[in-house]
VMD Tcl script that draws the C-alpha trace (Angstrom):
set ca {
  {0.00 0.00 0.00}
  {1.42 3.34 -1.11}
  {1.14 6.15 1.47}
  {1.83 9.81 0.95}
  {2.58 11.36 4.34}
  {3.43 14.81 3.02}
  {2.55 16.96 0.01}
  {3.68 20.49 -0.84}
  {1.99 23.16 -2.92}
  {3.35 26.59 -3.80}
  {2.12 28.03 -0.47}
  {1.21 25.07 1.72}
  {2.52 21.91 3.31}
  {0.11 19.02 3.85}
  {1.35 16.55 6.46}
  {0.14 13.96 8.91}
  {-1.39 15.32 12.09}
  {0.87 15.41 15.14}
  {0.39 15.97 18.85}
  {1.18 19.70 18.60}
  {-1.90 20.04 16.35}
  {-4.35 18.87 19.02}
  {-4.86 22.29 20.64}
  {-5.39 24.32 17.43}
  {-7.44 21.46 15.96}
  {-9.72 21.55 19.00}
  {-10.00 25.35 18.89}
  {-10.99 25.18 15.21}
  {-13.61 22.49 15.93}
  {-15.13 24.59 18.74}
  {-15.41 27.80 16.67}
  {-19.11 28.44 15.82}
  {-18.12 29.98 12.47}
  {-16.22 26.85 11.45}
  {-18.85 24.35 12.62}
  {-21.87 26.27 11.31}
  {-22.60 23.50 8.79}
  {-21.53 20.58 10.96}
  {-23.96 18.95 13.36}
  {-22.26 20.39 16.45}
  {-19.12 21.97 17.86}
  {-16.69 19.42 19.27}
  {-15.44 19.30 22.83}
  {-11.70 18.82 23.33}
  {-12.34 15.14 24.08}
  {-14.41 14.70 20.90}
  {-11.85 16.63 18.84}
  {-9.01 14.44 20.14}
  {-11.11 11.35 19.34}
  {-11.53 12.64 15.78}
  {-7.74 12.93 15.46}
  {-7.45 9.32 16.67}
  {-10.00 8.20 14.04}
  {-8.05 10.08 11.37}
  {-4.91 8.19 12.41}
  {-6.80 4.90 12.36}
  {-8.06 5.67 8.84}
  {-4.44 6.21 7.71}
  {-3.47 2.87 9.27}
  {-6.35 1.03 7.57}
  {-6.31 2.66 4.13}
  {-2.87 4.23 3.61}
  {-4.39 7.69 3.06}
  {-6.44 10.17 5.02}
  {-6.66 13.75 6.19}
  {-3.55 15.93 6.30}
  {-2.92 18.91 8.54}
  {-2.40 22.08 6.51}
  {0.38 24.46 7.44}
  {1.63 27.67 5.87}
  {5.43 27.28 6.13}
  {7.06 30.12 8.01}
  {3.68 31.62 8.94}
  {1.30 29.17 10.61}
  {2.06 25.61 11.76}
  {-1.63 24.55 11.60}
  {-4.50 26.20 9.75}
  {-6.84 23.23 9.26}
  {-7.02 19.98 7.35}
  {-7.79 18.52 3.96}
  {-7.59 15.08 2.44}
  {-9.32 11.91 1.45}
  {-11.44 9.56 3.52}
  {-13.84 6.67 3.19}
  {-17.16 7.68 4.78}
  {-18.32 5.37 7.56}
  {-22.03 5.65 6.74}
  {-24.08 3.98 4.03}
  {-25.77 5.94 1.25}
  {-26.62 5.45 -2.43}
  {-23.09 6.57 -3.44}
  {-21.04 4.53 -0.94}
  {-18.58 2.95 -0.82}
  {-16.58 5.88 -2.10}
  {-13.69 8.19 -1.30}
  {-14.57 11.68 -0.15}
  {-12.45 14.81 -0.26}
  {-12.95 17.21 2.59}
  {-11.44 20.26 4.26}
  {-11.85 22.44 7.31}
  {-9.93 25.65 7.96}
  {-9.70 27.91 10.97}
  {-11.81 31.00 10.23}
  {-8.88 33.40 10.36}
  {-7.47 31.65 7.27}
  {-10.60 31.82 5.12}
  {-10.70 33.81 1.91}
  {-7.10 33.22 0.81}
  {-7.64 30.23 -1.48}
  {-5.96 27.81 0.92}
  {-8.84 25.29 0.94}
  {-8.91 25.11 -2.86}
  {-5.11 24.89 -3.17}
  {-4.86 22.15 -0.56}
  {-7.82 20.22 -1.98}
  {-6.32 20.32 -5.49}
  {-3.20 18.66 -4.09}
  {-5.34 16.02 -2.38}
  {-7.20 15.34 -5.63}
  {-3.88 14.87 -7.46}
  {-2.81 12.29 -4.89}
  {-6.17 10.55 -5.11}
  {-6.20 10.31 -8.88}
  {-2.54 10.13 -9.85}
  {-1.02 8.22 -6.93}
  {-3.88 6.16 -5.52}
  {-5.49 5.63 -8.93}
  {-9.03 6.38 -7.73}
  {-11.61 6.47 -10.53}
  {-13.82 9.03 -8.75}
  {-13.76 11.30 -5.70}
  {-16.86 12.80 -4.13}
  {-17.55 15.64 -1.72}
  {-20.69 16.52 0.18}
  {-22.00 19.16 2.53}
  {-25.20 20.60 3.91}
  {-27.24 22.34 1.20}
  {-26.66 25.84 2.61}
  {-22.87 25.63 2.88}
  {-22.07 28.03 0.04}
  {-18.36 28.36 0.94}
  {-17.67 24.63 0.64}
  {-19.85 24.32 -2.44}
  {-17.81 27.12 -4.06}
  {-14.59 25.19 -3.36}
  {-16.12 22.04 -4.89}
  {-17.02 23.99 -8.01}
  {-13.55 25.57 -8.25}
  {-12.15 22.03 -8.14}
  {-14.26 21.11 -11.18}
  {-16.61 18.88 -9.21}
  {-20.13 18.53 -10.57}
  {-23.44 18.53 -8.72}
  {-26.44 16.56 -9.92}
  {-29.56 17.29 -7.83}
  {-30.67 13.65 -8.17}
  {-27.61 12.71 -6.04}
  {-28.66 14.88 -3.07}
  {-29.38 12.88 0.07}
  {-30.41 13.01 3.70}
  {-27.30 12.43 5.83}
  {-27.98 9.21 7.75}
  {-26.02 10.39 10.80}
  {-28.41 13.31 11.36}
  {-31.93 12.84 12.73}
  {-35.10 13.47 10.75}
  {-35.93 17.18 10.87}
  {-32.35 18.32 11.64}
  {-31.66 21.63 9.88}
  {-28.50 20.21 8.22}
  {-29.81 16.77 7.27}
  {-30.23 17.50 3.55}
  {-26.87 17.28 1.76}
  {-25.62 17.92 -1.75}
  {-23.20 15.53 -3.41}
  {-20.52 16.63 -5.86}
  {-18.48 14.22 -7.99}
  {-15.27 14.35 -9.99}
  {-13.97 11.49 -12.11}
  {-10.31 10.93 -12.85}
  {-11.13 11.32 -16.54}
  {-12.86 14.67 -16.02}
  {-9.93 15.82 -13.88}
  {-7.51 14.92 -16.69}
  {-5.54 12.70 -14.32}
  {-3.07 10.12 -15.48}
  {-2.68 7.42 -12.82}
  {0.85 6.44 -11.88}
  {0.07 2.84 -11.06}
}
mol new
graphics top color blue
foreach p $ca { graphics top sphere $p radius 0.5 }
foreach p [lrange $ca 0 end-1] q [lrange $ca 1 end] { graphics top cylinder $p $q radius 0.2 }
display resetview
């Protein structure tokens, strides 16, 4: 199994999470602006448990979510990467691309730049045929990133997130897809 522990872009370094990330990771996950379209803010305990699950995903699949840093400026600004969702829906099994940035780093193109690097790894290194992304219907910022990445939305793919209860304000989700062919990727394997 091929693993890519670190990736660089012109402005960013994507790397595996480390213990020094736990505090800023928790602060990001507790910020109401950041978690507006997630089901809830995370306590420090829940945030640390998420980091443990991210590490377990790396161990099981050889890929996962990277911490994002801005070399020489900020050692941790959020995360991006690839993951296999743990719930069942009409489009699973699949590999999802996701991101989350601390609010003070929004609006600089970091999410898009980091996600493009993650897509390249997914298509060109891991040889994935398709990568999906999803979010609550009202999350315009994440949807804009998905569109900048060239991902396509088909309303017939929208779904009710099975982890959220009936009637929850965020239950309805949109699904975006990008195939390796549409991305112009040439797999290396």
